[in-house]
C-alpha positions in Angstrom: 102.6 135.7 114.2 104.8 135.8 111.5 104.8 132.5 109.9 106.3 128.9 110.8 110.1 129.2 109.8 111.1 126.3 108.0 114.7 124.5 108.5 116.8 124.4 105.6 116.5 120.6 103.6 118.5 118.7 105.6 118.1 114.5 105.3 115.5 113.3 108.0 116.3 109.5 109.2 114.3 106.8 107.7 111.1 105.8 109.3 111.4 102.2 108.8 114.8 102.0 109.8 114.1 103.7 112.8 111.9 101.2 113.6 114.2 98.3 113.8 116.4 100.2 115.6 113.4 100.3 118.5 113.1 97.1 118.1 117.0 96.6 118.8 117.0 98.4 121.6 113.9 96.2 122.8 116.0 92.9 122.2 118.7 94.2 124.5 116.4 93.7 127.1 117.1 89.9 126.4 120.8 90.0 126.5 120.2 91.7 129.9 121.9 89.5 132.7 119.9 91.3 135.3 116.6 90.7 134.0 115.0 87.3 135.0 115.3 84.7 132.2 111.8 84.3 131.4 111.4 88.0 131.0 114.2 87.8 128.7 112.5 85.0 126.7 109.3 87.3 126.6 111.7 90.2 125.0 112.1 88.2 122.2 108.9 86.9 121.7 107.9 90.7 121.9 110.7 91.2 119.0 109.0 88.3 117.3 105.3 90.3 117.6 106.9 93.3 116.8 108.6 92.4 113.6 105.8 90.3 112.4 103.2 93.8 112.4 106.0 95.6 110.5 105.7 93.1 107.7 102.3 93.1 107.9 101.9 96.9 107.7 105.3 98.5 106.3 106.9 96.4 103.8 104.4 95.6 100.9 105.1 98.9 99.5 108.8 98.4 99.7 108.4 95.0 98.4 106.2 96.2 95.0 109.1 98.8 94.6 111.8 96.1 94.2 109.4 94.2 92.0 109.5 96.9 89.5 113.3 98.1 90.1 111.8 101.5 91.5 114.6 103.8 91.4 112.7 106.7 92.8 111.0 108.0 95.2 110.3 107.0 98.9 110.2 103.3 98.2 112.9 101.8 95.5 114.6 98.6 95.3 117.5 100.2 96.9 115.5 100.8 100.0 113.9 97.4 100.0 117.4 95.8 99.9 118.9 98.3 102.5 115.8 97.1 104.8 115.8 93.5 104.1 119.4 93.5 104.8 118.7 95.2 108.3 115.9 93.1 109.5 118.2 90.2 108.2 120.5 91.4 110.5 118.3 91.9 113.4 117.0 88.2 113.2 120.2 86.8 112.8 121.2 88.5 116.2 118.0 87.7 117.7 118.2 83.7 117.3 121.8 84.2 118.1 120.6 85.7 121.7 118.0 83.0 121.6 120.5 80.1 120.9 123.6 81.3 122.7 121.8 83.2 126.1 118.6 82.7 127.1 118.3 78.4 126.3 121.4 78.0 128.2 120.4 80.5 131.3 117.2 78.6 131.4 119.1 75.2 131.4 120.8 76.5 134.4 117.7 77.3 136.0 116.6 74.0 135.0 114.3 74.7 132.2 115.4 72.7 128.8 113.6 72.3 125.3 114.8 69.0 124.5 115.6 67.9 120.8 115.0 64.3 119.5 118.6 63.3 119.3 118.6 64.4 123.7 115.5 62.6 124.2 116.0 59.5 126.3 113.9 56.4 125.4 110.8 57.5 128.2 110.8 60.6 126.6 110.8 59.3 123.0 108.0 56.8 123.9 106.1 60.0 125.5 106.4 62.2 122.5 105.1 59.4 120.5 101.9 59.2 122.5 101.1 62.6 122.5 102.0 62.4 118.3 99.7 59.7 117.8 96.7 60.9 120.3 96.9 64.3 120.1 98.7 65.3 117.1 98.1 63.1 114.3 94.5 63.2 114.4 94.2 66.8 113.5 97.0 66.9 111.0 96.1 66.7 107.3 98.8 66.5 104.9 98.1 67.6 101.2 100.1 65.8 98.3 100.4 68.1 95.6 99.7 67.5 91.8 97.2 68.7 89.3 94.1 68.3 91.4 95.7 69.4 94.9 97.3 72.6 94.0 99.3 74.3 96.4 97.2 75.0 99.3 96.0 78.2 100.9 98.3 78.9 103.5 97.3 81.4 106.5 99.0 84.6 107.5 102.1 83.2 110.3 100.8 79.6 110.7 103.1 77.3 110.9 103.6 74.5 108.2 105.7 72.0 106.8 106.8 71.3 103.7 108.0 67.3 103.1 109.7 65.6 100.0 109.0 62.1 99.4 110.6 59.2 97.4 108.8 56.6 96.1 105.1 56.8 94.3 101.7 57.4 95.7 98.9 54.9 96.0 98.3 56.1 92.2 101.5 55.3 91.0 102.3 58.9 90.7 105.7 60.5 91.9 104.4 63.5 93.3 107.2 64.3 95.7 105.7 67.3 97.8 103.1 67.4 100.3 101.9 70.1 102.7 101.5 69.7 106.3 99.5 72.4 108.3 99.9 72.4 112.0 96.4 74.0 113.3 96.8 76.4 115.7 94.6 74.9 118.3 97.4 72.9 119.1 99.8 73.7 121.9 103.2 74.9 120.9 104.8 72.9 124.0 104.5 69.9 125.6 105.8 68.9 129.3 108.0 65.8 128.7 109.0 63.4 131.8 112.0 64.8 133.5 114.9 62.7 133.7 114.9 60.6 137.1 117.0 62.3 139.5 116.9 65.7 137.6 115.1 68.4 138.6 115.4 69.8 135.3 111.8 70.4 133.3 111.5 69.2 130.1 109.7 70.4 127.1 109.1 69.7 123.2 108.1 71.8 120.9 105.4 71.5 118.5 107.7 71.2 115.3 110.3 69.2 116.9 107.5 66.8 117.8 105.9 66.9 114.0 109.7 66.7 112.7 110.3 63.2 114.7 107.0 61.7 113.3 106.9 63.1 109.9 107.3 59.6 108.4 104.2 58.3 109.8 102.0 60.7 107.9 103.4 59.1 104.7 103.1 55.4 105.3 105.2 53.5 102.2 106.8 56.5 101.5 109.9 57.8 102.7 110.4 61.6 103.9 113.7 62.2 102.2 114.2 66.0 103.0 111.6 68.5 105.2 111.4 72.1 106.6 109.0 74.0 108.9 108.1 77.0 107.2 105.9 80.5 107.9 104.8 83.2 105.7 103.6 86.6 107.0 101.4 88.0 104.8 100.1 92.1 104.3 97.6 92.9 106.9 96.7 96.5 106.8 92.6 96.4 106.0 91.6 98.9 102.6 88.5 99.6 102.7 86.8 102.8 100.6 84.7 104.0 103.2 83.5 106.6 100.9 82.0 103.3 98.6 80.7 101.0 101.1 77.0 101.1 102.5 77.7 99.2 105.8 81.4 99.7 107.2 80.5 97.3 109.8 79.7 94.4 107.1 82.5 95.7 104.6 85.0 95.2 107.3 83.7 91.5 108.4 84.9 90.5 104.8 87.9 92.1 105.2 88.6 90.1 108.4 88.1 86.7 106.1 90.3 87.9 103.8 93.4 89.3 106.3 94.8 85.6 106.7 95.8 85.3 102.4 96.8 88.8 101.7 100.0 89.5 99.9 102.8 87.2 101.3 105.8 89.8 102.1 108.0 87.6 104.1 108.6 83.7 104.0 110.8 81.8 107.2 112.1 78.3 107.0 114.6 76.0 108.9 118.1 77.0 108.3 118.9 73.6 107.1 116.2 73.8 104.5 117.6 72.8 100.9 117.3 75.2 98.2 115.4 73.3 96.5 112.4 73.6 99.2 113.2 77.3 99.9 113.3 77.8 95.9 110.1 75.9 95.6 108.2 77.9 98.5 109.6 81.3 97.1 108.0 80.5 93.8 104.9 79.5 95.1 104.5 82.9 97.3 105.9 85.0 94.5 108.9 86.2 96.3 112.4 87.2 96.3 115.3 85.9 97.7 115.4 88.9 100.3 112.1 87.7 101.8 113.9 84.2 102.9 114.8 84.1 106.1 116.5 81.0 107.2 116.1 80.6 111.0 118.0 77.9 113.5 115.0 77.3 115.6 111.5 77.7 115.7 109.9 80.0 113.0 107.4 81.6 115.3 109.1 82.9 118.3 106.1 84.4 119.2 104.4 81.6 120.3 107.6 81.1 123.2 104.5 82.9 125.5 103.2 79.3 125.5 106.0 78.3 127.0 106.4 80.9 130.0 103.0 80.8 130.8 103.5 76.8 131.3 106.7 77.2 133.7 105.6 77.8 137.2 109.0 79.6 138.7 108.2 83.1 139.8 111.6 83.6 140.8 112.5 83.5 137.3 110.3 86.4 136.6 109.8 90.2 137.3 108.5 90.4 140.8 104.7 91.0 140.8 103.7 94.7 140.7 100.6 95.7 142.6 99.7 99.4 141.6 98.4 101.3 144.6 95.2 103.5 144.9 95.4 107.0 143.2 97.1 109.2 145.6 94.8 111.8 145.0 91.2 109.6 145.7 90.1 108.5 149.0 88.6 104.8 148.5 85.1 104.8 148.9 84.6 108.4 148.8 82.0 109.7 145.8 84.3 110.3 142.4 81.7 113.0 142.0 82.2 114.9 145.1 85.5 114.6 144.6 85.6 116.1 141.5 84.0 118.8 142.6 87.0 120.2 144.8 89.1 119.8 141.7 91.3 117.6 138.7 92.3 114.1 139.4 95.3 112.8 137.9 95.9 109.3 137.4 99.7 107.7 136.7 99.0 104.3 135.4 100.1 101.4 135.7 101.9 103.4 139.0 98.6 104.1 139.9 95.9 101.7 139.4 93.6 101.7 136.5 90.7 100.3 138.8 90.0 103.7 139.5 88.8 104.3 136.1 86.4 101.5 136.6 85.2 102.6 139.7 84.3 105.7 138.6 82.3 104.3 135.4 80.6 102.2 137.9 79.5 104.6 139.9 78.3 106.9 137.5 76.2 103.8 136.0 74.7 103.0 139.6 74.3 106.5 140.2 70.6 107.5 139.7 71.0 111.1 139.0 73.5 110.5 136.2 71.3 110.7 132.7 73.8 109.8 129.8 77.3 108.6 129.4 79.4 108.9 126.7 82.2 107.1 125.4 84.7 106.4 122.7 85.7 102.6 122.3 89.0 101.9 120.2 90.8 99.0 122.2 89.1 97.4 125.1 90.2 94.1 125.3 88.6 90.8 124.6 86.7 90.6 128.0 85.4 94.0 128.9 84.2 95.2 132.1 83.8 98.3 130.5 81.8 97.0 127.9 79.3 95.7 130.3 79.2 98.3 132.5 78.4 100.5 129.6 75.1 97.8 128.6 74.4 97.6 132.5 73.8 101.7 132.0 71.6 101.1 129.2 69.3 98.5 131.0 69.2 101.0 133.9 67.8 103.6 131.5 70.7 106.0 130.9 71.4 107.5 127.3 74.5 105.8 126.0 76.7 106.6 123.1 79.4 104.8 121.8 82.2 106.3 119.8 83.3 102.7 118.4 86.4 102.6 116.1 85.8 99.7 113.8 89.3 100.1 112.3 91.2 99.4 115.5 94.4 97.7 113.8 93.9 94.3 114.5 91.1 94.8 117.4 88.8 95.0 114.4 86.6 92.3 115.1 86.4 92.5 118.6 85.0 96.2 117.8 82.5 95.2 115.7 81.3 92.4 118.3 81.1 95.0 120.6 79.2 97.5 118.7 76.3 94.9 117.7 76.2 93.7 121.6 75.8 97.4 122.5 73.3 97.7 119.9 71.0 94.9 121.0 70.2 96.8 124.3 69.5 99.6 122.8 72.8 101.6 123.4 73.2 104.6 120.4 76.3 103.6 118.8 78.4 105.6 116.1 81.4 105.0 114.0 82.9 108.0 114.0 83.8 110.3 110.6 84.2 108.7 107.7 87.5 108.4 106.2 89.2 109.1 110.0 90.0 106.9 112.8 88.5 107.9 116.3 91.7 107.5 118.3 91.1 110.1 121.3 89.9 108.6 124.6 87.0 110.2 126.1 84.4 109.2 128.9 81.7 112.0 129.4 78.9 111.8 132.0 75.9 113.9 132.6 74.4 114.5 136.2 71.5 115.6 137.4 72.5 118.2 140.6 70.8 120.6 142.6 72.0 123.5 140.6 71.2 121.8 137.1 72.9 119.4 134.7 76.9 118.6 135.3 79.4 116.9 133.6 82.2 115.1 134.6 85.1 113.8 132.1 87.8 111.1 131.8 90.5 112.0 129.2 93.9 109.8 128.8 96.6 109.1 126.6 96.0 105.4 126.4 93.2 102.9 125.7 90.0 101.8 128.3 92.0 98.0 128.6 92.4 96.6 132.2 95.1 94.1 130.9 97.5 96.9 128.8 96.5 99.5 131.7 99.3 96.9 133.7 101.8 97.4 131.6 101.5 100.7 129.9 102.2 103.8 130.9 99.5 106.5 130.4 98.2 109.6 132.3 94.4 109.6 133.1 92.5 112.8 134.0 89.0 113.3 136.1 87.6 116.6 135.5 84.4 118.6 136.0 85.7 121.7 134.5 83.0 123.3 132.9 84.8 124.7 129.9 86.8 121.3 129.2 84.0 119.0 129.8 82.0 121.2 127.2 84.5 120.8 124.7 84.3 117.2 124.8 80.3 117.7 124.9 81.1 119.6 121.7 83.5 116.8 119.8 81.3 113.7 120.9 78.4 115.8 119.3 80.3 116.5 116.1 81.3 112.6 116.1 77.7 111.9 116.6 76.4 114.2 114.2 79.2 115.1 111.7 78.0 118.9 112.0 80.8 121.0 111.7 83.1 121.1 115.0 81.5 123.9 117.5 84.3 126.4 118.8 86.8 124.7 121.7 87.5 126.5 124.9 90.5 124.5 125.9 91.4 121.0 123.9 92.8 120.8 120.5 91.3 118.4 118.0 92.9 116.6 115.5 92.3 116.5 112.4 91.2 120.4 112.3 92.9 122.3 115.3 96.0 119.9 116.6 98.4 120.0 114.0 98.4 123.8 112.9 98.0 124.4 117.1 101.8 122.6 117.5 103.6 124.3 114.6 102.5 127.8 116.1 103.5 127.0 119.5 106.9 125.9 118.0 107.1 129.1 115.6 106.5 131.0 118.9 109.1 129.3 121.1 111.7 130.1 118.2 110.7 133.7 117.8 111.1 134.5 121.9 114.6 132.3 121.5 115.6 134.5 118.5 114.5 137.7 120.7 116.6 136.3 123.8 113.7 134.9 126.0 114.4 131.3 127.6 112.5 129.0 125.5 112.2 125.3 126.0 110.1 122.7 124.9 110.0 119.1 126.4 108.1 116.1 124.2 107.4 112.8 125.4 105.5 110.4 122.8 105.8 107.2 121.1 106.7 108.2 117.7 108.0 111.6 116.0 107.2 111.0 111.8 105.9 114.0 110.8 107.6 115.9 108.3 106.3 119.3 109.3 106.9 119.4 113.0 110.4 117.2 112.6 111.2 120.3 110.4 109.6 122.7 112.8 111.5 121.5 115.5 114.8 121.7 114.0 114.2 125.4 113.0 113.3 126.0 116.6 116.1 124.5 117.0 118.3 126.8 115.0 116.6 129.6 116.6 118.1 128.9 119.8 114.9 126.7 121.8 116.2 124.2 123.6 114.4 121.0 122.8 114.5 117.5 124.9 112.5 114.6 122.6 111.5 111.4 124.8 110.5 109.2 121.8 109.6 105.5 122.6 109.8 104.2 119.4 110.5 105.6 115.9 112.0 109.3 115.4 113.1 110.9 111.8 114.7 113.9 114.1 118.6 113.2 114.2 119.9 114.6 117.3 122.9 117.2 117.7 123.4 117.5 113.7 125.7 120.5 113.7 124.1 123.5 112.0 120.5 121.8 112.3 119.5 120.4 115.4 122.5 121.4 117.6 119.8 122.1 120.6 117.7 118.9 120.0 118.5 116.1 122.4 116.6 112.6 121.6 116.3 109.7 123.8 114.1 106.5 123.8 113.0 104.6 127.1 112.5 101.2 126.9 111.9 99.3 130.1 109.8 96.8 132.1 106.8 98.8 131.3 105.8 100.2 127.8 105.9 103.7 127.9 102.8 105.0 126.4 102.0 108.1 127.8 102.0 112.0 125.5 103.1 115.1 127.2 103.9 118.4 125.6 105.7 121.0 127.5 106.6 124.4 126.2 108.0 127.2 128.4 108.2 130.5 126.9 110.0 133.4 129.0 107.3 133.5 132.3 104.7 131.2 129.9 104.5 127.7 130.9 102.3 125.1 129.3 101.5 121.3 130.1 99.2 119.1 127.8 98.2 115.7 127.5 97.5 113.8 124.1 96.1 110.8 122.6 98.1 112.2 119.6 101.6 110.7 118.8 103.6 113.0 116.3 103.1 111.3 113.5 101.2 112.4 110.4 98.3 109.8 110.7 97.5 111.4 113.8 97.5 114.9 113.2 95.9 114.5 110.1 93.7 111.3 109.5 92.4 110.6 113.0 89.9 112.0 115.4 93.1 113.0 118.8 92.4 115.4 121.5 94.7 117.4 123.5 94.0 119.3 126.3 96.1 121.7 128.9 96.8 120.5 132.7 95.6 124.0 134.0 96.0 122.8 138.0 99.6 124.3 138.6 100.3 121.4 141.2 99.1 118.5 138.6 101.5 120.5 135.9 104.1 120.5 138.2 103.8 116.7 138.9 103.6 115.3 135.2 106.7 117.8 134.7 108.3 116.1 137.9 107.6 112.6 136.9 107.1 112.3 133.0 109.5 114.6 131.8 112.5 115.4 134.2 112.7 111.5 135.8 112.8 110.1 132.4 115.8 112.4 131.3 117.7 111.3 134.4 117.3 107.9 133.5 120.9 106.1 133.2 119.6 103.1 133.4 116.9 102.2 130.8 117.5 105.3 128.7 119.1 105.3 124.9 120.7 108.4 123.3 119.7 109.2 119.5 123.0 109.9 117.5 123.5 112.4 114.4 124.0 109.0 112.3 120.4 107.4 113.4 122.4 104.9 115.9 121.3 104.9 119.2 123.5 104.6 122.5 122.7 103.5 126.4 122.5 106.9 128.0 124.4 105.3 130.8 127.4 104.4 128.8 128.9 108.2 128.8 129.2 108.1 132.4 130.6 104.6 132.7 128.6 103.4 135.3 126.7 100.0 135.4 123.1 99.3 135.3 123.3 98.3 138.8 124.2 101.6 140.1 122.0 103.8 137.3 118.6 105.9 137.8 115.8 104.1 136.2 112.3 106.3 135.9 110.0 103.5 135.8 111.7 101.7 139.1 111.5 105.2 141.2 107.9 105.4 140.1 106.8 101.7 141.1 108.6 102.1 144.2 107.0 105.4 145.2 103.5 104.5 144.1 103.2 100.5 144.7 100.9 99.2 147.2 102.3 99.2 150.2 99.9 97.2 152.3 
């Protein structure tokens, strides 16, 4: 090996702007008239949720740079202004779609969110009753004065700011009051429909409170008001080297997360400058952090409205995954795996098979030990119940629980405590690293001795997300691969030096360098005139070293296809740099989540599955796993279903341009979406339940 060639230092794309571009692609589904209208509404909600997380996790360093007028480095006052302008543009488009396209489409289908001016007398009486009986008793307006300073406002909570005329009960002219809206209150209430109309009417909590704000301040007049919502920095920072008990430290951090640094302020579009300036001053935010929105400030909660509407015809047709085609219902998993590996393509094939595999292990008296990583399993987890049952049945259970899984910390702390309470061995992985690898290892007593069986996955052990995330699960009894998995579990529990692995690649020790070596080898082969092709599917490509290695391989003649759902910092088709690189993003009904790495160099072909995206944190700050698909038939199946099908997609795919823009893949051929090809739709048709 002659070392890793490096491409000349051409500029990579901005990661944060690429994340926003991804959300623009998601938002396109809310525009699409071929999508059921309630699903269009759901995509708007998804964009809002994504933007919330963007601010909570990505915006703090940008704002810090703006505050000190930083002019050099990755984060500057200029990058903050550019990023803010892009977010403002995206939010403006989002509300335009909501008000001008989705709400009218809902109304045509008989569903209407009724404003105060549109309500008839009966509906107004009903709103008054709801307010008096269900809402007002839970509201506690706080008038601001020296004894009542500006209250703590929780992250992403709905609030009202009110300006009052007149004097309070003590003769003082304190004119500002804050009204917090409890999270426990529904965000939408059903209203009586107009007589003779088939329309279903709703009122939002913000409109309901706005209508009756005056009732909260008897003897005074509301002169102006606005709903508002603040988004705060929510990435937990815990110095693991300094804390004696990580679980206790994280619990304390979770209590403080709701009141982190303010990063964004959303107010009603009609809020006066007096009120918006007052709020900006209270939260210490610049003007660029103010978002005036013509509608609800919490579009994320539109999911509650969707759930209240009983109209299956306005949703996607339900998809029922088929039982994995390599498995026979009722057959022992252990018997089947002795014949060879099994691949499950989720959610086209049912994740229930994975739970059945664990259930059989729990119930089998010959199974002696179960080891599993826990990253995200969902709020109510059958998997966790099965592990507890395994302990009760006398099996040795080891759970590597990742306490720092972002926004799942509390659930994982609770799971860890519940497992410990019945006697499971719970470990928290390696200090300073997140354990993101998805592994389940079962040790079974058989006639020939102890034998291991493993489940490895690109996705989480979460039955909920397994219905909407595309992932690959592999069940195997391969002796060398299962020995690798055992070595990794031993390393995580004991924190001894990692033993030599036979097949698997583990981050942070092996994976990054191995991928760089594979790209370098492909480049050298192409330079010698051999055929060299690299096809990669992942969620994000933001690691600079890997991006530049791809560019270098491209310059040596390697043909590179990247299927990257989200952020991608490597521009495609830049003359002299990435001429041989094509990048596409597939945004569909399902969330693309599988990671597949395909290298073809001369006559040698490798396919790897992985829990890792090509991001710096995955390669160097997480425990990740990549493993090869060695069965030729399964390898070809992965290539056909996860790579070729997506490279041929002309309905849901977008193509990255050299300047960072994305254009629909179908635009070049001029074909409409009706006759276009969709990888997801084809796979759903192939594998969906037929009975």
